[in-house]
N, C-alpha and C positions, 0 to 999 in steps of 0.2 A: 183383432185387437192390436193396437200400436205398441211397440216396445219402447222402453225408455232408452234414449240415446246415451251411448257410452262417452262420457266427457272426460278427457285426460286431466290429471291434476296439474300437469306442467306443460306448457306450450312454448316453443322456441321461436323467437324472431331473430334471424341472422342478418346483421347489417353488412355483411361482406359484399354482397352484390351491390348495395348502395354505394359503398366505398369505392368499388371498381368503377361504377358509373361516374362518380365524382372526380376520378383521376383525370389529370390534364386540364382542369379548369381552374380559374382563380380560386384560392382557398375560401374566401367568403361565399362564393357561389356554391362550392362543394359542401360547405357546412350547412347551408340552407337546404340543399338537396337531401342530405341525410336526416337532418333534424325534422324537416317537414314530414318526411315519410314516417318516422318513428312517432312523431306527434299524432299523425292521422291514425296510425294503428292503436296507440294508447287511448285516444279518444273513443274509437270503436270498441275497444276492450271494455272500457268503463261503461259505455252506453248499453251494451248488449246484456242479455240475460243468460245466454248459453254458458259462458265461462265465468259466471258470478262466483263460483267456488274454486276457480283455478288460478294458477300463478303464470304470468308472462315472463319468461326469461329473455331479456334482450341481450344478444351476443354481438360484441364488436370484435374486430380483428386487428390487434396491434395498436389499439387506441390508448392503452394505459402504459405509462413510462415505467418499465421495470429494467433497470440496468442500462437503458438507452431511451432516447426520445420516443414518445408515442405518436400516433397519427392525430394531428391537430384538427383534421377534418371530422373524424368520428368522436373525439374526446367529448364535445359538448353534449352528446347523447346521455353521458353519464349524469350531467347535471339535470337534464330534463327528467330522466327516469328516477333519479333520487327524489325529486319533488313528487312524482307520481306515487312512489313508494311511501313517502312520508305522509301523504294525504290519504293513501289507501293501504294501510298495513297488510302484508301478506299477499298482495295482488301482483307484485312485481319483484324482479330481481335482475342483477346485472352480471354479466360474465364477459371476460375478455380472453381471447385466444390468440397467440402469436402466429398469425397466418393460419396454422393449425389444421387439424383434420376433424372428421366427425367424432373420432375417438376422444379428442381434446374437449369438444363440446359435451360429450357424454360425461366426462369427468367433471366438467364445470357444473352440469345440471345435478349431478349426484351431490356435489358440495352444497349447492343451493337447497336441495331437498333435506340435507343434514342440518340446515339452519344458518347458512351463511348467505346474506342477501347480496353481497358483492364479492366476486372472486375473479382472479386471473389465473390462467393455466399456462405454465412455461415448462416445456420438456416433460410433460406429464405430471408435474408437481402443482399443487393448489396453493396459491398465495392469497391472503386476505389483507385488505387495507386497514391500518390502525394508525391513529394519531398518537404520537409520543412527545413527551416534553423534551425540548432541546436543552442540552447543557448550556449553562450561562456564559462561559467564556466565548468571546467573538473570535472569528477567524482572522486570518492575515489578509483578507480581501477588503479591508476598509477603504471605500472609494474616496479619493481626494477630490472633493467638490469645491475647494477654494482655489482651484487652478483657473487659468485663463479659459475663456469660453462661456457660452450661454447654456443655461439650464432651461429646458423647455418643460413647462407644466401644462398639460391639457386639462380642461375643466378647472382652470386655475384661478378664476375670479370669485368663486364662491365655494361653499361646502368644504369638503375635505381637501380640495386642491388649494384653497386659500390658507387652510390650517397648515398644510405641509409647506407652502411657500414661505410663510412666516418662520417656520422651524429651519428651513434650509438657509435662510439669510441670518437668523439670529444665532443659530447653533452650529451650522456647518460651514459658514463663511462664504456662501455663495454670493457673488458680486454682480452677476449678470443674469437676469431672469426674464424669460418670455412667457407670458401667461396667455392662454387662449381659452375662449369660450364662444358660444354661438353669437352672443351679443357684444362680446369684447368690451370696449370702453363704456358702452352703454349699459352693461350689466349692473344691477344693484350693488352698490358698495365697491365697485371697481376703482373709482377715483380715490376713495378713502384708503383702499388697500394699497394702491400704488404710492400714495403719499407716505403711509406708514413704512413700507419697505424701503422707500427712498431715504427716509429719515434714518433708517438702520444701516444705510451705507450701500444699498444696491442700486444698480441701473435697472429699471423696470420698464418693460414694454408690454402692453396689453393689446392683443389682436383679436378681431372677430374672425373665427375660423371654424368651418365645419370639418372636423377631423374624420368624419366618416366617409369623406369624399377623397378618392385616391389622388387625383391630380392636385388638389389643394394641399394635401400632406406632402407630396413630392416637392412642390414648389417651396413650401414653407421650410422644409428641412434643407433643401438645396441652397436657399438664400442664406439661412443661418450658418450653414457649414462654410459657405464661401466668404461671407462678409465678416463674421466674427468668430467662427469655430462653434461647434456644438459639443458641449461637454457631457451632458446627460439628459435623459428623458424621464419624466414622471407622467404616466398616463393615468389620470384621475377622472377623466370624462366618463359619463355614463348616465342612463336614465333607467328608472324602474317602472313597471306596469304590472303590479301584482294581480294574480288571479289563479284560481285552481286550474290544474292541467286540463281537465275536462272542458274548461271554458276558453282555453287559449285558442288563438287562430294563428295561421302562419304570418299574417300581417302583424299581429302583436309580438310574435317572436322576432321578426325582422326589425321592428322598431327598437327593440332592446339590444339586439345584436349589433346594429349599425354603429352607434357611438362608442361601444365598448370593444366588441371582438373585431369588427371590421377595422376600426381605427387603429387598434393594436397591431393588426397585420400590416396595414399601410405603413405605420411607424417602423415596424420591423424591416419591411422591404427598403424603406428610404434610408435607414440608418445602418444596415448590415455591413456596409463597407467602411463605416466610420470607426474611429477609435474612441468609443464612448467609455467614460468612467463608470456609468451606471445606466441601467435601463429598468426602471421600476414600473410595475403594473399594479394598479389598485384593484385587487380581486376581492372576493367576499366569501365568508364562510357560508353564505347563501348558496354556494355551489357544492357544499360538503355536508353540513349537518343542520343548517337552518333553512332547509329548502322548501318547506310547505308553503304553498301560495306564490312561489317564486320560480316556476319551472323555466320561463324564459330567461330571467335574470341568472339562474343557476347555470343554464347552458352557456351563457355568455362569459361567466366567470371561470368555469372549467376550461373554456378555450384559452383564457389568459394563463392559467396554470400550465396547460399543455404547451403553449408557445414559450413560456419561460424555460421549460425543460428542453424543448427543442433548441433554443438559443444556447443554452448551456452546453448541450451536446455538440454544437457547432463551434464551441470555443468563444462565444459572445457573452457579454455580461447580461444578466437578467435576474430579477427577483420579482416574483409574484406574491404580493401580500394579501392573503385571504383573511379579511377582517370580519370579526363579529360586529354586532351593532355598536357604533361609537357614539357616545353621548355628547355630540358637539352641535346639535341642532342643524345638522346638514346630512346630505346623502339620505339613504333610506331611514337613517335614524331619526330624522325630523318628523316622520310620520308615526313614530311609536307613542302609543297612549300609555297611561299608567297601568291599564289592564295588561297591555303587551309586556311591559316591563316585569310585572309580577309573574306573569306566565313564564317568561324566559328565565327568570330567577328560579322558579319552581322546577324547571327542567334542567337546571345546573349550568345554564349559560347566561349569566347576568351581563348586563350592558357594560361596555368599557367606558371608563371616565376619560376626560379630555387628556389628562396627564398620562394615564396608562396607555392610551392610544399612541401618544408621541413616543413614549419609552419603547413600545413594541416596534414603532416604525424605525427608530434608531437601531434597535437590536437586529431587526430584520435586514436593514440596509447593510449591516456590517457582517452578516453571517456567512455570506458567499453560498447560500443555498438557492436553488431554483424556485422553491415554493416554501413559504413559511405561513403558518396559520396563527394569526394574531387574535387569540380568543381567551376570554376568562372562563375557567371551568371550575365549578363548585362540585367537587367529587361527592360530598355528603348528599347534596341534593340529587345528584345523578343516581346514587344508589337507592333513593327513595322514590324514584319515578314509577308511576303506575303503568305507563306505556312502555313500549319496547325501546331500549336505549339504541340510538343509531350505531351501526356496526363500527364506524370509524371512532367512536368514543369508548368502545369496550375495554381497551387496554388501560383506560384511566379509571375504571371502576372495578378493581379486583374484588372478588367475592370471598 
């Protein structure tokens, strides 16, 4: 008579070996190596029956920025697995150990079993991530964007890039704008946008540019720096390709990483020797608390957050703005149905208005923080959620 197989309640996937294998290669290549491996394991985990009642704890090593910059290669794993957890409650967890030993992993797993889906272990102590409200006063790091030099906005001919371009000219005194997109001057509305910004007093140049290509970015930044000076960068380019983690393929992950994560890294490389006033990355709360159905997009955005932390640690300007859905008929927000809006409001995360989005952009730009989360939170709705409140929001819902 066959005996029932003893199936563990918790299984550990350690990404340490993947990170070691990715060392010494270009960062975007390393990111793909690690994310593809984890995606493959996650899909197998969801497709199989053996571990249907178990939890997979994905362990990274030094990926989370705690007191210092984290590893940008491993960091995107957190976005991908957060999506898997949001879609499959109780099936996944995340743990980060700083280099660490097996004892650190054991401590992390114990914390997961105790009810924390995301933990970091430092010197034997367990840390958990929580979003908190930033105090309102701005820092002393308000970037002067009305100085000579060009401000480069990727994805600048439409969507959030165009919204921000108008703000920079009308409210921050920017007088030299370079807007890029794949179609450049041929993009819908590009001509009208240029005319509007010119009327407001800015010199505007619109270029067709694939910012996911390293050589293209290097040439663009080099020409701007030498010919007119480069004052600031706002990286708003990106695409979405929503789908449940179990249905994602490496190709779908790569297609989303390229214009957002790869481009951000190439911009970082090309500008790290320049004296920029600001380096702004348009990230998304889709890497943090709105992850369901956005595993590839979440991974790309967590990369931006990690890159901002790395740049700050290196003494370079950087702010990653992790936005909730912004009601401007652009970006992923343009795909929201009325049902989506009601669902998000019932979850305590209502859509941002146009005005609120710009107010948060201004506040984030002036705070001097590596990452800010531009998100509306309805705490009353959070407390009445029937599903599990994401760990990152638990500090905002006191019992």
